[in-house]
C-alpha positions as CSV (number, residue, x, y, z in Angstrom):
1,X,-48.2,1.2,-23.8
2,X,-47.9,-1.3,-26.3
3,X,-44.8,0.5,-27.9
4,X,-43.3,0.9,-24.6
5,X,-43.8,-2.8,-23.9
6,X,-42.3,-3.8,-27.3
7,X,-39.3,-1.6,-27.1
8,X,-38.5,-3.0,-23.4
9,X,-38.9,-6.6,-24.9
10,X,-36.4,-5.8,-27.7
11,X,-34.0,-4.1,-25.3
12,X,-34.1,-7.1,-23.0
13,X,-33.7,-9.4,-26.0
14,X,-30.6,-7.6,-27.0
15,X,-29.0,-7.7,-23.8
16,X,-29.8,-11.4,-23.7
17,X,-28.2,-12.3,-26.8
18,X,-25.1,-10.3,-26.4
19,X,-24.6,-11.5,-22.9
20,X,-24.8,-15.3,-24.4
21,X,-21.9,-14.3,-26.6
22,X,-19.6,-12.8,-23.7
23,X,-16.2,-14.1,-23.7
24,X,-14.8,-14.9,-20.1
25,X,-11.2,-13.3,-20.2
26,X,-11.0,-13.6,-16.5
27,X,-9.8,-17.3,-16.7
28,X,-5.9,-17.6,-16.0
29,X,-3.7,-19.2,-18.7
30,X,-1.6,-20.8,-16.1
31,X,-4.5,-22.9,-15.1
32,X,-2.8,-25.7,-17.0
33,X,-0.3,-25.7,-14.3
34,X,2.5,-27.3,-16.8
35,X,4.5,-26.3,-19.8
36,X,7.6,-28.2,-21.4
37,X,10.8,-26.9,-21.3
38,X,13.4,-28.4,-23.8
39,X,17.1,-28.3,-22.7
40,X,19.8,-30.1,-25.1
41,X,17.2,-32.1,-26.7
42,X,15.6,-33.3,-23.3
43,X,12.2,-32.3,-22.4
44,X,11.5,-31.5,-18.7
45,X,8.2,-30.4,-17.3
46,X,7.8,-26.9,-15.6
47,X,5.0,-27.1,-12.9
48,X,3.7,-23.6,-12.9
49,X,2.8,-21.4,-10.1
50,X,-0.6,-19.5,-10.3
51,X,0.3,-15.9,-10.6
52,X,0.2,-12.9,-13.0
53,X,3.9,-13.4,-13.8
54,X,3.2,-16.8,-15.1
55,X,0.2,-15.8,-17.0
56,X,2.3,-13.1,-18.7
57,X,4.9,-15.3,-19.5
58,X,2.9,-18.1,-20.9
59,X,1.5,-15.4,-23.5
60,X,5.1,-15.0,-24.8
61,X,5.5,-18.7,-25.6
62,X,6.6,-20.7,-27.5
63,X,10.2,-19.1,-27.2
64,X,13.7,-20.2,-27.5
65,X,16.5,-18.6,-25.6
66,X,20.1,-18.9,-25.0
67,X,20.7,-18.8,-21.5
68,X,24.0,-17.8,-19.9
69,X,25.7,-19.8,-17.2
70,X,26.4,-18.0,-13.8
71,X,28.1,-19.3,-10.5
72,X,27.9,-22.9,-11.4
73,X,24.3,-23.1,-10.2
74,X,22.1,-21.2,-12.6
75,X,21.2,-20.2,-16.1
76,X,19.9,-16.8,-16.8
77,X,18.4,-14.8,-19.7
78,X,17.2,-11.3,-20.0
79,X,14.0,-11.1,-22.1
80,X,12.7,-8.1,-24.1
81,X,9.5,-8.0,-22.1
82,X,8.7,-6.8,-18.7
83,X,6.6,-9.1,-16.5
84,X,4.8,-8.2,-13.3
85,X,6.4,-9.2,-10.1
86,X,5.6,-10.6,-6.8
87,X,9.1,-10.5,-5.2
88,X,10.1,-12.6,-2.2
89,X,13.0,-13.7,-0.5
90,X,12.9,-17.8,-0.6
91,X,16.1,-18.0,1.8
92,X,16.9,-21.0,-0.2
93,X,16.7,-21.8,-3.8
94,X,16.0,-25.8,-4.6
95,X,17.5,-27.3,-7.8
96,X,14.7,-27.1,-10.6
97,X,13.4,-24.0,-9.6
98,X,12.6,-21.3,-12.1
99,X,12.4,-17.7,-11.2
100,X,12.0,-14.0,-12.6
101,X,14.8,-12.0,-11.3
102,X,13.8,-8.3,-11.5
103,X,11.0,-8.0,-14.0
104,X,12.7,-9.3,-17.2
105,X,15.3,-12.2,-16.3
106,X,14.4,-15.7,-16.4
107,X,16.6,-17.9,-14.3
108,X,16.7,-21.7,-14.0
109,X,18.4,-22.9,-10.8
110,X,20.2,-26.3,-11.4
111,X,21.6,-26.7,-7.9
112,X,20.3,-25.9,-4.5
113,X,21.8,-23.0,-2.3
114,X,20.9,-20.3,0.3
115,X,20.3,-16.9,-1.0
116,X,19.6,-13.3,0.3
117,X,18.2,-12.3,-3.2
118,X,14.5,-11.6,-4.2
119,X,12.7,-13.3,-6.8
120,X,9.2,-13.9,-8.4
121,X,8.6,-17.7,-8.5
122,X,7.4,-19.1,-11.9
123,X,7.7,-22.9,-11.3
124,X,9.7,-25.8,-10.6
125,X,11.3,-28.8,-12.9
126,X,11.2,-31.8,-11.1
127,X,14.4,-34.1,-11.8
128,X,16.4,-31.4,-13.5
129,X,19.8,-32.6,-14.5
130,X,23.2,-30.8,-13.8
131,X,23.2,-28.3,-16.7
132,X,27.1,-27.8,-16.4
133,X,29.2,-24.7,-16.8
134,X,28.1,-23.8,-20.3
135,X,25.7,-21.6,-22.0
136,X,22.5,-23.6,-23.2
137,X,19.6,-23.4,-25.5
138,X,16.2,-23.5,-23.9
139,X,12.8,-23.7,-25.5
140,X,9.9,-23.1,-23.3
141,X,6.4,-24.2,-25.0
């Protein structure tokens, strides 16, 4: 009987010790809610959404991309990684919105307009300047 009791105590002790060393991986990376976006030497704050797409995107950072001009209202870049999506049709894009188009195209909108396209929201940059009709280099960190 003593041996059974000792074995039980040892097993319980082992589980207690390993339980204390357990790392909680359930915390979302996007709990910080904000990252820096540097465009033409100017730093903006990107206010992040809380979703799986953002968590996956943040794990890629820091990254620098050359983003292409499109339609006089947005900059885009296709990244090498596929991200999770949660698409919706926003009906209206607001200046400063940062979206994922498809599963691998990051888009920064620098003008507001109506749209029928579907996106996954990454976040929003307040007070974003007009980025002009040229390709730009953007650093996310």
